[in-house]
C-alpha positions in Angstrom: 40.1 87.5 81.4 43.5 86.8 80.0 46.0 89.7 80.4 49.4 87.9 80.3 51.4 89.5 77.5 48.7 92.0 76.7 49.6 95.6 75.8 46.9 98.2 75.7 46.4 101.9 75.8 43.4 104.0 76.7 43.1 107.3 74.9 40.6 110.0 76.1 38.2 111.7 73.8 39.5 110.5 70.4 37.5 108.5 67.8 38.9 105.4 66.1 39.4 107.3 62.9 41.5 110.0 64.7 43.6 107.4 66.6 44.3 105.6 63.3 45.4 108.8 61.6 47.7 109.7 64.6 49.3 106.3 64.2 50.1 107.2 60.6 47.6 105.0 58.8 44.7 105.6 56.4 41.5 104.6 58.2 40.0 103.2 54.9 42.8 100.7 54.8 42.4 99.4 58.3 40.3 96.2 58.3 38.0 95.2 61.1 38.5 91.7 62.5 39.1 89.8 65.7 42.6 88.9 66.8 42.5 85.4 65.2 41.6 86.9 61.8 43.8 90.0 61.8 46.0 90.9 58.8 49.2 89.3 60.3 50.4 85.8 61.3 49.9 85.4 65.0 52.7 82.9 65.2 55.2 85.5 63.9 55.8 87.7 67.0 57.9 90.2 65.1 55.3 90.6 62.4 52.5 90.9 64.9 54.3 93.7 66.8 53.9 95.9 63.7 50.1 95.8 64.1 47.8 97.2 66.9 44.0 97.0 67.2 42.0 100.1 67.7 38.4 100.1 69.1 36.2 102.8 70.6 35.1 102.5 74.2 31.9 104.0 75.5 31.9 106.3 78.5 31.7 109.9 79.8 34.1 110.8 78.4 34.7 107.9 76.1 37.6 107.4 73.8 39.6 104.5 72.3 41.6 101.5 73.4 44.6 100.3 71.5 45.5 96.6 72.0 48.1 94.1 71.0 49.6 90.8 72.2 52.8 92.7 72.9 54.2 95.9 74.4 53.8 98.5 71.6 50.6 100.2 73.0 52.7 101.2 76.0 55.7 102.3 74.0 56.8 105.9 74.4 56.9 106.7 70.7 53.3 105.4 70.2 52.1 107.3 73.2 53.6 110.5 72.1 52.1 110.1 68.6 48.5 109.6 69.9 48.4 111.9 72.9 48.7 115.4 71.4 45.9 117.5 73.1 44.7 114.6 75.3 45.9 112.0 77.7 46.8 108.3 77.0 47.9 105.6 79.4 49.6 102.5 78.1 50.0 99.3 80.0 51.9 96.1 79.4 51.3 92.9 81.4 54.8 91.5 80.9 54.6 87.7 80.9 58.2 87.6 82.3 57.0 89.5 85.4 55.6 92.9 86.3 52.9 95.2 85.0 54.2 98.5 83.6 52.3 101.6 82.8 53.2 104.9 81.0 51.1 108.1 81.0 51.5 110.5 78.1 50.0 113.9 78.3 49.8 116.3 75.3 52.5 114.5 73.3 54.9 114.0 76.1 55.6 111.1 78.5 54.6 112.3 82.0 55.0 109.2 84.1 56.4 105.6 83.8 55.7 103.2 86.6 55.5 99.6 87.7 52.0 99.0 89.0 50.2 96.4 91.1 52.9 96.6 93.8 52.5 97.3 97.4 52.4 101.0 97.7 54.7 103.1 99.9 54.5 106.8 100.8 55.7 107.9 97.4 53.0 105.9 95.5 50.4 107.9 93.5 47.1 108.4 95.3 45.4 106.2 92.7 47.4 103.1 93.9 45.6 103.5 97.3 42.3 104.2 95.6 42.3 100.9 93.6 44.0 98.9 96.4 45.5 96.4 94.1 46.9 94.3 96.9 43.5 94.0 98.7 41.3 93.0 95.9 43.1 90.1 94.2 40.2 87.7 94.2 37.1 89.9 94.2 36.9 90.3 90.4 38.8 89.0 87.3 42.6 89.1 87.4 43.8 92.4 86.0 40.4 94.2 86.1 41.5 96.6 88.8 44.7 97.3 86.8 42.6 98.1 83.7 40.4 100.3 85.7 43.4 102.2 87.0 44.8 102.6 83.4 41.4 104.0 82.2 41.3 106.4 85.1 44.9 107.5 84.5 43.9 108.4 80.9 40.8 110.3 82.3 38.2 107.9 81.1 35.1 106.7 82.9 34.3 103.7 80.8 30.8 102.2 81.0 31.8 98.8 79.2 35.4 97.8 78.9 34.9 94.1 78.1 35.7 94.7 74.4 39.0 96.2 75.4 40.6 92.9 76.3 38.2 90.3 74.8 40.2 88.4 72.1 37.1 87.7 70.1 36.0 91.3 69.9 36.5 92.9 66.5 38.7 96.0 66.2 40.4 97.9 63.4 43.9 96.7 62.7 46.5 99.3 62.1 50.0 98.7 60.7 52.4 100.9 62.6 54.8 103.0 60.4 58.5 102.1 60.7 59.2 105.2 62.8 57.0 103.7 65.5 58.2 100.1 65.5 61.7 100.0 63.9 63.9 101.8 66.4 67.2 100.8 67.8 
C-alpha cells in the first residue's frame, strides 16, 4: 500500500452525490476513472491539486472517501465544506515528513494533529487504541493510520482497499476556486 504523498478524507454517512455537491460540482459532470485516466495531467502538480476523487465506502455506518495525490482532502476549507451535519477526518501523508490529520465536525475544524508519533499523556485515547508505534510491521504501512482516520470520522468500514488503491475507479471532482485558490 503506497501512502507517501496521499491525501484522503473519510466522511461519515454521505453518498458520493452529496459529497460532490458539497464540493460545489455537478455530479453529472464528474467522470468515473482510475487515477491514471483522471481528467487532469498527473505530471502537472498544480493542475492535479484542483481535482479530488470521491468514492463510497461500505460499512455501518458507511460514507465516502475523498482522495488525491496531494494535501487538499485534509485542507480546512474542503473539510468545512463537506462536514455540515456530519464528521469528516482528513489526513495527509506528507512525503517531506510527518502524517497530519484534521477533524471537522458540523462545518467547523475541531482538531488538527500530527499522528503516528509516540503518545504522551496529552495524546488522544485513540492514539493508545491503535498503538501506532507497536504495530509497524504487522500489516501494510499506513493501514493503522487509515483505520484511525476512519474511526475519527465515525466510520466502521468493512472494506477500505478502494480508498487507497490507485487502480480503483472514483468520481473526479474539480474543486471550485474558493476551495483551491486561496492565499
